[in-house]
C-alpha angles and dihedrals in degrees: 000000000000121000111274093028119135124275120269122216110225094228090064088061096058107114095001112151119252120215136189119232093271093053103260116138116246098182143284132293109258099176142335123247120221136174119224117222134209116277119352099325111133115257117257118233112236100183148293133285105230126196104217124205092271087058091247114138113229134177121246113189119226087241088066094052114089102176142017107185147114091024096303140094120221122203134192086252094247106112125168106226097204115119116269115252119187116231129212096261096047129095127196105228097205097034101043114013101048120081088021120140111237134166127247105234096216098051107017090234120150115237138176122242111234099169144342129221126225131201138179117242117244116266091000139089093227120111129204142190102237106160135048123202108208141177123222120225131041121319119274143125096267117087111186124194120271094027098094132079141166118235139178115267090245090056093073134053131199098077109069130079125263113259094231100040115139101209123106086249090067093043092054091049090049092049094046098103095047120108115248092254091050093046088049090055091048090050093048091061095049123096113267090251093051093043091055092049092052094045090049089053097051119091118250097259094046092047090049092053091049095047089056088059099047129091114265094254092055090048094053091045095053096042090051092057094054125089108264093245090049090047089053091050091051092049090051089054095051122084107274093242093053092046089050090051091050096047090050087064094059131084112272095248095050093044089054093048091053093048090050090054094050124092107274096241093049093046090049092057091048095047089052092054091046089059093069128076111266097237098051134087091260092052093046098045132097119225093215109074121141107275123185136179120245090252093059117110134229087255090056090050096050090048091056093044090053092063107125097218093064121100116236089249095055091043091055093084145008128224119224118214138171108244135319085063098205140074137303098016108039113107108241117236101168149289132279116205120222093240090058091051089057093052099054132069116268094245094057115117114242089223088071092054104047121131100221095164094078108090113229123230122259117232092244094051105130120237096254089055090047091051091050090048093054093045093046095053100031094237136161094193138017138190122249113212131180128226091269091058097253122143110243099176143288136276117222129205094245091060090049089052091047089062096041098053122079116279092250097047092114090060092055115105117236114237103228096200090057095046090052093047093254 
């Protein structure tokens, strides 16, 4: 549902067909998963429970849902077929929130929840529950006219978490607004038992982001306490280069088991990265830069750059390749920088804008040479190309910095006064 689209009541989603981008039915919506938050802040939607054709219930994150309209749900086509398992911080909207007794803040009157409405936040991919449809009077099957009303989420109590709760659920809700690096720092200072509880309660994407910011010892500890199938899901959600670095810290048999449990395409990318020496361009690169064909337009490029999941460094430029337009087989033609995209009309072909003068990095380029290359050309990302001219991936400046800083730099406290210019 596009930003600004009307609200959808969750009861209307029950049983709705779910399709992939080419129109094949994946399954039907069984429930919607939300995460409650501290105080009266509206819950955030995490995803949908979908009953696939084999009657298995699987989880589809909201980030994989591209449309909710005309009585159907459209996904990106990438659905993890592992059975859905509810986590401590998750609430099933249809199964747990409806028919619940809550209290109207203004009057103190008890009401029954009949439905809740969800909406997508403007200019973001996040979804929230923002309205509650309630019935006055005691619970029962009869619903007489004039006894129902729709109120803001903040107008009722009886759902949200307590501010001072001690469970992992409350900790996760408290940590929700932290950036991944700050949440990683908070996790690092928890006891191992508490750290495992919070990690188990985080959703896969959030835990993946946090793991990328933790010291290696903490990464290995947390991953080792997850069920193997969950660990594989989290590794799939990580950037391939970070997943490869983490797997290289594990014993060989454990590493192989996790790779086998991962989706084949994700595992193939990680295996490829693990074949390079760590402190080389091949070992530093990500296999998921923005790759476009020569006949793509500036408008196409800007649409790809706007994707929220991209880091600023990866969004800084696109790489133009002759088909196939993906790593590691696309034939590299050149790079188009974001600033150049902003200066040309939307209908301009990217092939006419490529910077082909900048020499790409080879996969075996050592870290000192990569560092000098970034400094000499004032870059935040750079292509990695093999001897045959195929684009293998891209190195970003954050990965270069990770390998230049001391091993324990993540454990060093920030001095707030210095950061703020004090």
